[in-house]
mmCIF file of the N, C-alpha and C atoms, coordinates in Angstrom:
data_MODEL
# 
_entry.id   MODEL 
# 
loop_
_atom_site.group_PDB 
_atom_site.id 
_atom_site.type_symbol 
_atom_site.label_atom_id 
_atom_site.label_alt_id 
_atom_site.label_comp_id 
_atom_site.label_asym_id 
_atom_site.label_entity_id 
_atom_site.label_seq_id 
_atom_site.pdbx_PDB_ins_code 
_atom_site.Cartn_x 
_atom_site.Cartn_y 
_atom_site.Cartn_z 
_atom_site.occupancy 
_atom_site.B_iso_or_equiv 
_atom_site.pdbx_formal_charge 
_atom_site.auth_seq_id 
_atom_site.auth_comp_id 
_atom_site.auth_asym_id 
_atom_site.auth_atom_id 
_atom_site.pdbx_PDB_model_num 
ATOM 1   N N  . UNK A 1 1  ? 109.931 108.794 96.018  1.00 0.00 ? 1  UNK A N  1 
ATOM 2   C CA . UNK A 1 1  ? 108.959 109.236 95.162  1.00 0.00 ? 1  UNK A CA 1 
ATOM 3   C C  . UNK A 1 1  ? 109.006 108.410 93.906  1.00 0.00 ? 1  UNK A C  1 
ATOM 4   N N  . UNK A 1 2  ? 108.172 108.072 93.248  1.00 0.00 ? 2  UNK A N  1 
ATOM 5   C CA . UNK A 1 2  ? 108.096 107.778 92.082  1.00 0.00 ? 2  UNK A CA 1 
ATOM 6   C C  . UNK A 1 2  ? 107.484 109.043 91.095  1.00 0.00 ? 2  UNK A C  1 
ATOM 7   N N  . UNK A 1 3  ? 107.700 108.865 89.997  1.00 0.00 ? 3  UNK A N  1 
ATOM 8   C CA . UNK A 1 3  ? 107.436 109.753 88.779  1.00 0.00 ? 3  UNK A CA 1 
ATOM 9   C C  . UNK A 1 3  ? 105.643 109.985 89.277  1.00 0.00 ? 3  UNK A C  1 
ATOM 10  N N  . UNK A 1 4  ? 105.930 111.467 88.248  1.00 0.00 ? 4  UNK A N  1 
ATOM 11  C CA . UNK A 1 4  ? 104.225 111.931 88.910  1.00 0.00 ? 4  UNK A CA 1 
ATOM 12  C C  . UNK A 1 4  ? 103.433 111.302 87.501  1.00 0.00 ? 4  UNK A C  1 
ATOM 13  N N  . UNK A 1 5  ? 102.191 110.992 88.585  1.00 0.00 ? 5  UNK A N  1 
ATOM 14  C CA . UNK A 1 5  ? 101.303 109.812 87.764  1.00 0.00 ? 5  UNK A CA 1 
ATOM 15  C C  . UNK A 1 5  ? 100.788 108.476 88.465  1.00 0.00 ? 5  UNK A C  1 
ATOM 16  N N  . UNK A 1 6  ? 102.053 108.197 89.344  1.00 0.00 ? 6  UNK A N  1 
ATOM 17  C CA . UNK A 1 6  ? 102.243 106.958 89.472  1.00 0.00 ? 6  UNK A CA 1 
ATOM 18  C C  . UNK A 1 6  ? 101.597 107.205 91.128  1.00 0.00 ? 6  UNK A C  1 
ATOM 19  N N  . UNK A 1 7  ? 100.231 106.636 91.221  1.00 0.00 ? 7  UNK A N  1 
ATOM 20  C CA . UNK A 1 7  ? 99.575  106.565 93.022  1.00 0.00 ? 7  UNK A CA 1 
ATOM 21  C C  . UNK A 1 7  ? 100.200 105.690 93.516  1.00 0.00 ? 7  UNK A C  1 
ATOM 22  N N  . UNK A 1 8  ? 101.088 104.735 93.316  1.00 0.00 ? 8  UNK A N  1 
ATOM 23  C CA . UNK A 1 8  ? 101.387 103.950 94.338  1.00 0.00 ? 8  UNK A CA 1 
ATOM 24  C C  . UNK A 1 8  ? 102.171 103.709 95.627  1.00 0.00 ? 8  UNK A C  1 
ATOM 25  N N  . UNK A 1 9  ? 102.720 105.336 95.687  1.00 0.00 ? 9  UNK A N  1 
ATOM 26  C CA . UNK A 1 9  ? 103.442 105.631 96.764  1.00 0.00 ? 9  UNK A CA 1 
ATOM 27  C C  . UNK A 1 9  ? 102.263 106.393 98.166  1.00 0.00 ? 9  UNK A C  1 
ATOM 28  N N  . UNK A 1 10 ? 100.997 106.712 97.022  1.00 0.00 ? 10 UNK A N  1 
ATOM 29  C CA . UNK A 1 10 ? 100.457 107.187 98.086  1.00 0.00 ? 10 UNK A CA 1 
ATOM 30  C C  . UNK A 1 10 ? 99.443  106.526 98.653  1.00 0.00 ? 10 UNK A C  1 
ATOM 31  N N  . UNK A 1 11 ? 99.158  105.265 98.162  1.00 0.00 ? 11 UNK A N  1 
ATOM 32  C CA . UNK A 1 11 ? 97.924  103.874 98.135  1.00 0.00 ? 11 UNK A CA 1 
ATOM 33  C C  . UNK A 1 11 ? 98.069  103.886 100.025 1.00 0.00 ? 11 UNK A C  1 
ATOM 34  N N  . UNK A 1 12 ? 98.727  103.709 99.981  1.00 0.00 ? 12 UNK A N  1 
ATOM 35  C CA . UNK A 1 12 ? 98.629  103.191 101.677 1.00 0.00 ? 12 UNK A CA 1 
ATOM 36  C C  . UNK A 1 12 ? 98.558  103.942 102.892 1.00 0.00 ? 12 UNK A C  1 
ATOM 37  N N  . UNK A 1 13 ? 99.005  105.261 102.484 1.00 0.00 ? 13 UNK A N  1 
ATOM 38  C CA . UNK A 1 13 ? 99.254  106.502 103.683 1.00 0.00 ? 13 UNK A CA 1 
ATOM 39  C C  . UNK A 1 13 ? 97.369  106.893 103.198 1.00 0.00 ? 13 UNK A C  1 
ATOM 40  N N  . UNK A 1 14 ? 96.862  106.815 102.165 1.00 0.00 ? 14 UNK A N  1 
ATOM 41  C CA . UNK A 1 14 ? 95.483  107.276 102.160 1.00 0.00 ? 14 UNK A CA 1 
ATOM 42  C C  . UNK A 1 14 ? 94.808  106.303 102.610 1.00 0.00 ? 14 UNK A C  1 
ATOM 43  N N  . UNK A 1 15 ? 95.124  104.733 102.620 1.00 0.00 ? 15 UNK A N  1 
ATOM 44  C CA . UNK A 1 15 ? 94.175  103.927 102.932 1.00 0.00 ? 15 UNK A CA 1 
ATOM 45  C C  . UNK A 1 15 ? 94.120  104.109 104.607 1.00 0.00 ? 15 UNK A C  1 
ATOM 46  N N  . UNK A 1 16 ? 95.656  104.204 104.934 1.00 0.00 ? 16 UNK A N  1 
ATOM 47  C CA . UNK A 1 16 ? 95.390  104.427 106.576 1.00 0.00 ? 16 UNK A CA 1 
ATOM 48  C C  . UNK A 1 16 ? 94.604  105.620 107.022 1.00 0.00 ? 16 UNK A C  1 
ATOM 49  N N  . UNK A 1 17 ? 94.955  106.872 106.368 1.00 0.00 ? 17 UNK A N  1 
ATOM 50  C CA . UNK A 1 17 ? 93.951  107.810 106.936 1.00 0.00 ? 17 UNK A CA 1 
ATOM 51  C C  . UNK A 1 17 ? 92.547  108.119 106.588 1.00 0.00 ? 17 UNK A C  1 
ATOM 52  N N  . UNK A 1 18 ? 92.288  106.976 105.595 1.00 0.00 ? 18 UNK A N  1 
ATOM 53  C CA . UNK A 1 18 ? 90.887  106.575 105.906 1.00 0.00 ? 18 UNK A CA 1 
ATOM 54  C C  . UNK A 1 18 ? 90.357  105.988 107.049 1.00 0.00 ? 18 UNK A C  1 
ATOM 55  N N  . UNK A 1 19 ? 91.144  105.067 107.032 1.00 0.00 ? 19 UNK A N  1 
ATOM 56  C CA . UNK A 1 19 ? 90.761  103.921 108.081 1.00 0.00 ? 19 UNK A CA 1 
ATOM 57  C C  . UNK A 1 19 ? 90.528  104.866 109.729 1.00 0.00 ? 19 UNK A C  1 
ATOM 58  N N  . UNK A 1 20 ? 91.717  106.101 109.992 1.00 0.00 ? 20 UNK A N  1 
ATOM 59  C CA . UNK A 1 20 ? 91.595  106.554 110.827 1.00 0.00 ? 20 UNK A CA 1 
ATOM 60  C C  . UNK A 1 20 ? 90.283  107.487 111.009 1.00 0.00 ? 20 UNK A C  1 
ATOM 61  N N  . UNK A 1 21 ? 90.196  107.947 109.965 1.00 0.00 ? 21 UNK A N  1 
ATOM 62  C CA . UNK A 1 21 ? 88.812  109.416 109.451 1.00 0.00 ? 21 UNK A CA 1 
ATOM 63  C C  . UNK A 1 21 ? 87.551  108.346 109.879 1.00 0.00 ? 21 UNK A C  1 
ATOM 64  N N  . UNK A 1 22 ? 87.175  106.979 109.538 1.00 0.00 ? 22 UNK A N  1 
ATOM 65  C CA . UNK A 1 22 ? 85.892  106.163 109.394 1.00 0.00 ? 22 UNK A CA 1 
ATOM 66  C C  . UNK A 1 22 ? 85.951  105.635 111.090 1.00 0.00 ? 22 UNK A C  1 
ATOM 67  N N  . UNK A 1 23 ? 86.887  104.510 111.456 1.00 0.00 ? 23 UNK A N  1 
ATOM 68  C CA . UNK A 1 23 ? 86.866  103.943 112.410 1.00 0.00 ? 23 UNK A CA 1 
ATOM 69  C C  . UNK A 1 23 ? 87.495  104.758 113.861 1.00 0.00 ? 23 UNK A C  1 
ATOM 70  N N  . UNK A 1 24 ? 88.405  105.449 113.786 1.00 0.00 ? 24 UNK A N  1 
ATOM 71  C CA . UNK A 1 24 ? 88.924  106.465 114.758 1.00 0.00 ? 24 UNK A CA 1 
ATOM 72  C C  . UNK A 1 24 ? 88.242  107.510 115.123 1.00 0.00 ? 24 UNK A C  1 
ATOM 73  N N  . UNK A 1 25 ? 88.157  108.536 114.438 1.00 0.00 ? 25 UNK A N  1 
ATOM 74  C CA . UNK A 1 25 ? 88.094  110.026 114.746 1.00 0.00 ? 25 UNK A CA 1 
ATOM 75  C C  . UNK A 1 25 ? 86.720  109.996 114.512 1.00 0.00 ? 25 UNK A C  1 
ATOM 76  N N  . UNK A 1 26 ? 85.704  109.476 113.792 1.00 0.00 ? 26 UNK A N  1 
ATOM 77  C CA . UNK A 1 26 ? 84.311  109.944 113.787 1.00 0.00 ? 26 UNK A CA 1 
ATOM 78  C C  . UNK A 1 26 ? 83.103  109.632 114.450 1.00 0.00 ? 26 UNK A C  1 
ATOM 79  N N  . UNK A 1 27 ? 84.176  108.887 116.145 1.00 0.00 ? 27 UNK A N  1 
ATOM 80  C CA . UNK A 1 27 ? 83.211  108.468 117.118 1.00 0.00 ? 27 UNK A CA 1 
ATOM 81  C C  . UNK A 1 27 ? 83.031  109.729 118.086 1.00 0.00 ? 27 UNK A C  1 
ATOM 82  N N  . UNK A 1 28 ? 84.034  110.967 117.896 1.00 0.00 ? 28 UNK A N  1 
ATOM 83  C CA . UNK A 1 28 ? 83.522  111.369 119.183 1.00 0.00 ? 28 UNK A CA 1 
ATOM 84  C C  . UNK A 1 28 ? 83.416  112.986 118.469 1.00 0.00 ? 28 UNK A C  1 
ATOM 85  N N  . UNK A 1 29 ? 83.046  113.790 119.516 1.00 0.00 ? 29 UNK A N  1 
ATOM 86  C CA . UNK A 1 29 ? 83.022  115.327 119.239 1.00 0.00 ? 29 UNK A CA 1 
ATOM 87  C C  . UNK A 1 29 ? 84.015  115.857 120.464 1.00 0.00 ? 29 UNK A C  1 
ATOM 88  N N  . UNK A 1 30 ? 84.978  116.026 119.632 1.00 0.00 ? 30 UNK A N  1 
ATOM 89  C CA . UNK A 1 30 ? 86.214  116.477 120.228 1.00 0.00 ? 30 UNK A CA 1 
ATOM 90  C C  . UNK A 1 30 ? 85.763  118.022 121.031 1.00 0.00 ? 30 UNK A C  1 
ATOM 91  N N  . UNK A 1 31 ? 86.490  118.331 122.246 1.00 0.00 ? 31 UNK A N  1 
ATOM 92  C CA . UNK A 1 31 ? 86.580  119.439 123.158 1.00 0.00 ? 31 UNK A CA 1 
ATOM 93  C C  . UNK A 1 31 ? 87.674  120.544 122.116 1.00 0.00 ? 31 UNK A C  1 
ATOM 94  N N  . UNK A 1 32 ? 88.810  119.805 122.161 1.00 0.00 ? 32 UNK A N  1 
ATOM 95  C CA . UNK A 1 32 ? 89.948  120.709 121.558 1.00 0.00 ? 32 UNK A CA 1 
ATOM 96  C C  . UNK A 1 32 ? 91.208  120.566 121.180 1.00 0.00 ? 32 UNK A C  1 
ATOM 97  N N  . UNK A 1 33 ? 92.062  120.641 120.439 1.00 0.00 ? 33 UNK A N  1 
ATOM 98  C CA . UNK A 1 33 ? 93.355  120.062 119.608 1.00 0.00 ? 33 UNK A CA 1 
ATOM 99  C C  . UNK A 1 33 ? 93.969  119.036 120.855 1.00 0.00 ? 33 UNK A C  1 
ATOM 100 N N  . UNK A 1 34 ? 93.814  118.652 121.906 1.00 0.00 ? 34 UNK A N  1 
ATOM 101 C CA . UNK A 1 34 ? 94.891  118.046 122.928 1.00 0.00 ? 34 UNK A CA 1 
ATOM 102 C C  . UNK A 1 34 ? 93.919  116.699 122.920 1.00 0.00 ? 34 UNK A C  1 
ATOM 103 N N  . UNK A 1 35 ? 92.127  116.761 122.929 1.00 0.00 ? 35 UNK A N  1 
ATOM 104 C CA . UNK A 1 35 ? 91.305  116.027 122.758 1.00 0.00 ? 35 UNK A CA 1 
ATOM 105 C C  . UNK A 1 35 ? 91.534  114.819 121.679 1.00 0.00 ? 35 UNK A C  1 
ATOM 106 N N  . UNK A 1 36 ? 91.952  115.860 120.429 1.00 0.00 ? 36 UNK A N  1 
ATOM 107 C CA . UNK A 1 36 ? 92.204  115.101 118.944 1.00 0.00 ? 36 UNK A CA 1 
ATOM 108 C C  . UNK A 1 36 ? 93.507  114.530 118.876 1.00 0.00 ? 36 UNK A C  1 
ATOM 109 N N  . UNK A 1 37 ? 94.303  115.158 119.562 1.00 0.00 ? 37 UNK A N  1 
ATOM 110 C CA . UNK A 1 37 ? 95.717  114.196 120.006 1.00 0.00 ? 37 UNK A CA 1 
ATOM 111 C C  . UNK A 1 37 ? 95.602  113.133 120.810 1.00 0.00 ? 37 UNK A C  1 
ATOM 112 N N  . UNK A 1 38 ? 95.052  113.376 121.714 1.00 0.00 ? 38 UNK A N  1 
ATOM 113 C CA . UNK A 1 38 ? 94.983  111.914 122.260 1.00 0.00 ? 38 UNK A CA 1 
ATOM 114 C C  . UNK A 1 38 ? 94.240  110.947 121.753 1.00 0.00 ? 38 UNK A C  1 
ATOM 115 N N  . UNK A 1 39 ? 93.089  110.940 121.445 1.00 0.00 ? 39 UNK A N  1 
ATOM 116 C CA . UNK A 1 39 ? 92.555  110.381 120.651 1.00 0.00 ? 39 UNK A CA 1 
ATOM 117 C C  . UNK A 1 39 ? 92.958  109.693 119.089 1.00 0.00 ? 39 UNK A C  1 
ATOM 118 N N  . UNK A 1 40 ? 93.422  110.331 118.632 1.00 0.00 ? 40 UNK A N  1 
ATOM 119 C CA . UNK A 1 40 ? 94.318  109.652 117.382 1.00 0.00 ? 40 UNK A CA 1 
ATOM 120 C C  . UNK A 1 40 ? 95.284  108.874 118.244 1.00 0.00 ? 40 UNK A C  1 
ATOM 121 N N  . UNK A 1 41 ? 96.328  109.243 119.081 1.00 0.00 ? 41 UNK A N  1 
ATOM 122 C CA . UNK A 1 41 ? 97.188  108.043 119.689 1.00 0.00 ? 41 UNK A CA 1 
ATOM 123 C C  . UNK A 1 41 ? 96.753  106.928 120.007 1.00 0.00 ? 41 UNK A C  1 
ATOM 124 N N  . UNK A 1 42 ? 95.727  107.084 120.779 1.00 0.00 ? 42 UNK A N  1 
ATOM 125 C CA . UNK A 1 42 ? 95.008  105.675 120.827 1.00 0.00 ? 42 UNK A CA 1 
ATOM 126 C C  . UNK A 1 42 ? 94.461  105.006 120.362 1.00 0.00 ? 42 UNK A C  1 
ATOM 127 N N  . UNK A 1 43 ? 93.934  105.915 119.147 1.00 0.00 ? 43 UNK A N  1 
ATOM 128 C CA . UNK A 1 43 ? 93.356  104.282 117.694 1.00 0.00 ? 43 UNK A CA 1 
ATOM 129 C C  . UNK A 1 43 ? 94.691  103.887 116.897 1.00 0.00 ? 43 UNK A C  1 
ATOM 130 N N  . UNK A 1 44 ? 95.614  104.705 117.376 1.00 0.00 ? 44 UNK A N  1 
ATOM 131 C CA . UNK A 1 44 ? 96.672  104.294 116.349 1.00 0.00 ? 44 UNK A CA 1 
ATOM 132 C C  . UNK A 1 44 ? 97.383  103.121 116.976 1.00 0.00 ? 44 UNK A C  1 
ATOM 133 N N  . UNK A 1 45 ? 98.177  103.712 118.168 1.00 0.00 ? 45 UNK A N  1 
ATOM 134 C CA . UNK A 1 45 ? 98.686  102.834 119.039 1.00 0.00 ? 45 UNK A CA 1 
ATOM 135 C C  . UNK A 1 45 ? 98.280  101.670 119.626 1.00 0.00 ? 45 UNK A C  1 
ATOM 136 N N  . UNK A 1 46 ? 96.485  101.736 120.415 1.00 0.00 ? 46 UNK A N  1 
ATOM 137 C CA . UNK A 1 46 ? 95.855  100.476 121.069 1.00 0.00 ? 46 UNK A CA 1 
ATOM 138 C C  . UNK A 1 46 ? 94.952  99.636  120.090 1.00 0.00 ? 46 UNK A C  1 
ATOM 139 N N  . UNK A 1 47 ? 94.166  100.489 118.966 1.00 0.00 ? 47 UNK A N  1 
ATOM 140 C CA . UNK A 1 47 ? 93.041  99.880  118.449 1.00 0.00 ? 47 UNK A CA 1 
ATOM 141 C C  . UNK A 1 47 ? 93.871  99.290  117.373 1.00 0.00 ? 47 UNK A C  1 
ATOM 142 N N  . UNK A 1 48 ? 94.728  100.436 116.293 1.00 0.00 ? 48 UNK A N  1 
ATOM 143 C CA . UNK A 1 48 ? 95.458  99.772  114.862 1.00 0.00 ? 48 UNK A CA 1 
ATOM 144 C C  . UNK A 1 48 ? 96.586  98.737  114.904 1.00 0.00 ? 48 UNK A C  1 
ATOM 145 N N  . UNK A 1 49 ? 97.397  99.363  115.709 1.00 0.00 ? 49 UNK A N  1 
ATOM 146 C CA . UNK A 1 49 ? 98.596  98.886  115.755 1.00 0.00 ? 49 UNK A CA 1 
ATOM 147 C C  . UNK A 1 49 ? 98.560  97.338  116.587 1.00 0.00 ? 49 UNK A C  1 
ATOM 148 N N  . UNK A 1 50 ? 97.715  97.254  117.477 1.00 0.00 ? 50 UNK A N  1 
ATOM 149 C CA . UNK A 1 50 ? 97.630  95.703  118.320 1.00 0.00 ? 50 UNK A CA 1 
ATOM 150 C C  . UNK A 1 50 ? 96.884  94.814  118.054 1.00 0.00 ? 50 UNK A C  1 
ATOM 151 N N  . UNK A 1 51 ? 95.635  95.557  117.537 1.00 0.00 ? 51 UNK A N  1 
ATOM 152 C CA . UNK A 1 51 ? 94.741  94.760  116.891 1.00 0.00 ? 51 UNK A CA 1 
ATOM 153 C C  . UNK A 1 51 ? 94.450  94.167  115.274 1.00 0.00 ? 51 UNK A C  1 
ATOM 154 N N  . UNK A 1 52 ? 94.563  94.790  114.738 1.00 0.00 ? 52 UNK A N  1 
ATOM 155 C CA . UNK A 1 52 ? 94.144  94.942  113.296 1.00 0.00 ? 52 UNK A CA 1 
ATOM 156 C C  . UNK A 1 52 ? 95.196  94.323  112.152 1.00 0.00 ? 52 UNK A C  1 
ATOM 157 N N  . UNK A 1 53 ? 94.377  93.048  111.710 1.00 0.00 ? 53 UNK A N  1 
ATOM 158 C CA . UNK A 1 53 ? 95.304  92.337  110.999 1.00 0.00 ? 53 UNK A CA 1 
ATOM 159 C C  . UNK A 1 53 ? 95.427  93.048  109.492 1.00 0.00 ? 53 UNK A C  1 
ATOM 160 N N  . UNK A 1 54 ? 96.505  92.862  109.199 1.00 0.00 ? 54 UNK A N  1 
ATOM 161 C CA . UNK A 1 54 ? 97.036  93.136  108.085 1.00 0.00 ? 54 UNK A CA 1 
ATOM 162 C C  . UNK A 1 54 ? 97.431  92.453  107.011 1.00 0.00 ? 54 UNK A C  1 
ATOM 163 N N  . UNK A 1 55 ? 96.643  92.354  105.651 1.00 0.00 ? 55 UNK A N  1 
ATOM 164 C CA . UNK A 1 55 ? 97.299  91.421  104.503 1.00 0.00 ? 55 UNK A CA 1 
ATOM 165 C C  . UNK A 1 55 ? 98.735  91.117  104.225 1.00 0.00 ? 55 UNK A C  1 
ATOM 166 N N  . UNK A 1 56 ? 99.330  92.639  104.326 1.00 0.00 ? 56 UNK A N  1 
ATOM 167 C CA . UNK A 1 56 ? 100.760 92.613  103.476 1.00 0.00 ? 56 UNK A CA 1 
ATOM 168 C C  . UNK A 1 56 ? 101.799 91.954  104.530 1.00 0.00 ? 56 UNK A C  1 
ATOM 169 N N  . UNK A 1 57 ? 100.899 92.155  105.867 1.00 0.00 ? 57 UNK A N  1 
ATOM 170 C CA . UNK A 1 57 ? 102.243 91.370  106.736 1.00 0.00 ? 57 UNK A CA 1 
ATOM 171 C C  . UNK A 1 57 ? 101.838 89.882  106.991 1.00 0.00 ? 57 UNK A C  1 
ATOM 172 N N  . UNK A 1 58 ? 101.134 89.135  106.075 1.00 0.00 ? 58 UNK A N  1 
ATOM 173 C CA . UNK A 1 58 ? 101.078 87.755  106.626 1.00 0.00 ? 58 UNK A CA 1 
ATOM 174 C C  . UNK A 1 58 ? 99.952  87.574  107.451 1.00 0.00 ? 58 UNK A C  1 
ATOM 175 N N  . UNK A 1 59 ? 98.924  88.663  107.785 1.00 0.00 ? 59 UNK A N  1 
ATOM 176 C CA . UNK A 1 59 ? 97.662  88.287  108.397 1.00 0.00 ? 59 UNK A CA 1 
ATOM 177 C C  . UNK A 1 59 ? 97.782  88.350  109.944 1.00 0.00 ? 59 UNK A C  1 
ATOM 178 N N  . UNK A 1 60 ? 98.884  89.238  110.373 1.00 0.00 ? 60 UNK A N  1 
ATOM 179 C CA . UNK A 1 60 ? 98.922  89.479  111.348 1.00 0.00 ? 60 UNK A CA 1 
ATOM 180 C C  . UNK A 1 60 ? 98.970  91.080  111.739 1.00 0.00 ? 60 UNK A C  1 
ATOM 181 N N  . UNK A 1 61 ? 99.271  91.197  113.247 1.00 0.00 ? 61 UNK A N  1 
ATOM 182 C CA . UNK A 1 61 ? 99.353  92.707  113.540 1.00 0.00 ? 61 UNK A CA 1 
ATOM 183 C C  . UNK A 1 61 ? 100.236 93.715  113.354 1.00 0.00 ? 61 UNK A C  1 
ATOM 184 N N  . UNK A 1 62 ? 100.888 94.426  113.264 1.00 0.00 ? 62 UNK A N  1 
ATOM 185 C CA . UNK A 1 62 ? 101.697 95.587  113.084 1.00 0.00 ? 62 UNK A CA 1 
ATOM 186 C C  . UNK A 1 62 ? 102.919 95.202  113.863 1.00 0.00 ? 62 UNK A C  1 
ATOM 187 N N  . UNK A 1 63 ? 102.271 95.070  115.788 1.00 0.00 ? 63 UNK A N  1 
ATOM 188 C CA . UNK A 1 63 ? 102.910 94.932  116.721 1.00 0.00 ? 63 UNK A CA 1 
ATOM 189 C C  . UNK A 1 63 ? 103.688 93.807  116.469 1.00 0.00 ? 63 UNK A C  1 
ATOM 190 N N  . UNK A 1 64 ? 102.966 92.444  116.457 1.00 0.00 ? 64 UNK A N  1 
ATOM 191 C CA . UNK A 1 64 ? 103.451 91.140  116.268 1.00 0.00 ? 64 UNK A CA 1 
ATOM 192 C C  . UNK A 1 64 ? 104.335 90.941  114.782 1.00 0.00 ? 64 UNK A C  1 
ATOM 193 N N  . UNK A 1 65 ? 104.029 91.396  113.885 1.00 0.00 ? 65 UNK A N  1 
ATOM 194 C CA . UNK A 1 65 ? 105.592 91.331  112.802 1.00 0.00 ? 65 UNK A CA 1 
ATOM 195 C C  . UNK A 1 65 ? 106.426 92.453  113.482 1.00 0.00 ? 65 UNK A C  1 
ATOM 196 N N  . UNK A 1 66 ? 106.290 93.202  114.326 1.00 0.00 ? 66 UNK A N  1 
ATOM 197 C CA . UNK A 1 66 ? 107.621 93.632  114.552 1.00 0.00 ? 66 UNK A CA 1 
ATOM 198 C C  . UNK A 1 66 ? 108.351 92.984  115.719 1.00 0.00 ? 66 UNK A C  1 
ATOM 199 N N  . UNK A 1 67 ? 107.402 92.134  116.611 1.00 0.00 ? 67 UNK A N  1 
ATOM 200 C CA . UNK A 1 67 ? 108.128 91.475  117.259 1.00 0.00 ? 67 UNK A CA 1 
ATOM 201 C C  . UNK A 1 67 ? 108.719 90.191  116.876 1.00 0.00 ? 67 UNK A C  1 
ATOM 202 N N  . UNK A 1 68 ? 108.278 89.633  115.982 1.00 0.00 ? 68 UNK A N  1 
ATOM 203 C CA . UNK A 1 68 ? 108.522 88.679  115.137 1.00 0.00 ? 68 UNK A CA 1 
ATOM 204 C C  . UNK A 1 68 ? 109.980 88.948  114.450 1.00 0.00 ? 68 UNK A C  1 
ATOM 205 N N  . UNK A 1 69 ? 110.059 90.298  113.913 1.00 0.00 ? 69 UNK A N  1 
ATOM 206 C CA . UNK A 1 69 ? 111.439 90.607  113.109 1.00 0.00 ? 69 UNK A CA 1 
ATOM 207 C C  . UNK A 1 69 ? 112.237 90.795  113.989 1.00 0.00 ? 69 UNK A C  1 
ATOM 208 N N  . UNK A 1 70 ? 111.860 91.017  115.096 1.00 0.00 ? 70 UNK A N  1 
ATOM 209 C CA . UNK A 1 70 ? 112.939 91.196  116.343 1.00 0.00 ? 70 UNK A CA 1 
ATOM 210 C C  . UNK A 1 70 ? 113.552 90.240  116.748 1.00 0.00 ? 70 UNK A C  1 
ATOM 211 N N  . UNK A 1 71 ? 112.662 89.283  116.905 1.00 0.00 ? 71 UNK A N  1 
ATOM 212 C CA . UNK A 1 71 ? 113.097 87.845  117.706 1.00 0.00 ? 71 UNK A CA 1 
ATOM 213 C C  . UNK A 1 71 ? 114.049 87.320  116.454 1.00 0.00 ? 71 UNK A C  1 
ATOM 214 N N  . UNK A 1 72 ? 114.035 87.328  115.339 1.00 0.00 ? 72 UNK A N  1 
ATOM 215 C CA . UNK A 1 72 ? 114.195 86.512  114.018 1.00 0.00 ? 72 UNK A CA 1 
ATOM 216 C C  . UNK A 1 72 ? 116.018 87.421  114.177 1.00 0.00 ? 72 UNK A C  1 
ATOM 217 N N  . UNK A 1 73 ? 115.995 88.457  114.210 1.00 0.00 ? 73 UNK A N  1 
ATOM 218 C CA . UNK A 1 73 ? 117.328 89.296  114.471 1.00 0.00 ? 73 UNK A CA 1 
ATOM 219 C C  . UNK A 1 73 ? 118.053 88.927  115.084 1.00 0.00 ? 73 UNK A C  1 
ATOM 220 N N  . UNK A 1 74 ? 117.639 88.601  116.600 1.00 0.00 ? 74 UNK A N  1 
ATOM 221 C CA . UNK A 1 74 ? 118.199 88.713  117.559 1.00 0.00 ? 74 UNK A CA 1 
ATOM 222 C C  . UNK A 1 74 ? 118.984 86.877  117.280 1.00 0.00 ? 74 UNK A C  1 
ATOM 223 N N  . UNK A 1 75 ? 117.931 86.208  116.636 1.00 0.00 ? 75 UNK A N  1 
ATOM 224 C CA . UNK A 1 75 ? 118.133 84.718  116.697 1.00 0.00 ? 75 UNK A CA 1 
ATOM 225 C C  . UNK A 1 75 ? 119.765 84.655  115.489 1.00 0.00 ? 75 UNK A C  1 
ATOM 226 N N  . UNK A 1 76 ? 119.414 85.628  114.933 1.00 0.00 ? 76 UNK A N  1 
ATOM 227 C CA . UNK A 1 76 ? 120.266 85.636  113.400 1.00 0.00 ? 76 UNK A CA 1 
ATOM 228 C C  . UNK A 1 76 ? 121.775 86.580  114.188 1.00 0.00 ? 76 UNK A C  1 
ATOM 229 N N  . UNK A 1 77 ? 121.833 87.216  115.145 1.00 0.00 ? 77 UNK A N  1 
ATOM 230 C CA . UNK A 1 77 ? 122.947 87.774  115.633 1.00 0.00 ? 77 UNK A CA 1 
ATOM 231 C C  . UNK A 1 77 ? 123.869 86.861  116.515 1.00 0.00 ? 77 UNK A C  1 
ATOM 232 N N  . UNK A 1 78 ? 123.122 86.159  117.161 1.00 0.00 ? 78 UNK A N  1 
ATOM 233 C CA . UNK A 1 78 ? 123.499 84.933  118.058 1.00 0.00 ? 78 UNK A CA 1 
ATOM 234 C C  . UNK A 1 78 ? 124.087 83.760  117.365 1.00 0.00 ? 78 UNK A C  1 
ATOM 235 N N  . UNK A 1 79 ? 123.742 83.474  116.123 1.00 0.00 ? 79 UNK A N  1 
ATOM 236 C CA . UNK A 1 79 ? 123.994 82.378  115.257 1.00 0.00 ? 79 UNK A CA 1 
ATOM 237 C C  . UNK A 1 79 ? 125.403 83.058  114.714 1.00 0.00 ? 79 UNK A C  1 
ATOM 238 N N  . UNK A 1 80 ? 125.509 84.289  114.467 1.00 0.00 ? 80 UNK A N  1 
ATOM 239 C CA . UNK A 1 80 ? 127.078 84.561  113.727 1.00 0.00 ? 80 UNK A CA 1 
ATOM 240 C C  . UNK A 1 80 ? 128.236 84.512  114.856 1.00 0.00 ? 80 UNK A C  1 
# 
């Protein structure tokens, strides 16, 4: 954490939660807490992580970025 008054630490998290509220959770009327948890998981794991392009990741999806990272780590490990 940085010093008080520095908003950069919270900006990515606040951006994500705004996206979750607007694109993910506003579409449904929820029956109970379990339904909210299921829909939140579905939005994050299926829609957000697999399809959404992120500028900070070079316009790739988080899932694609993670796969590329793992692939380069394996190549680095094999070449040592």
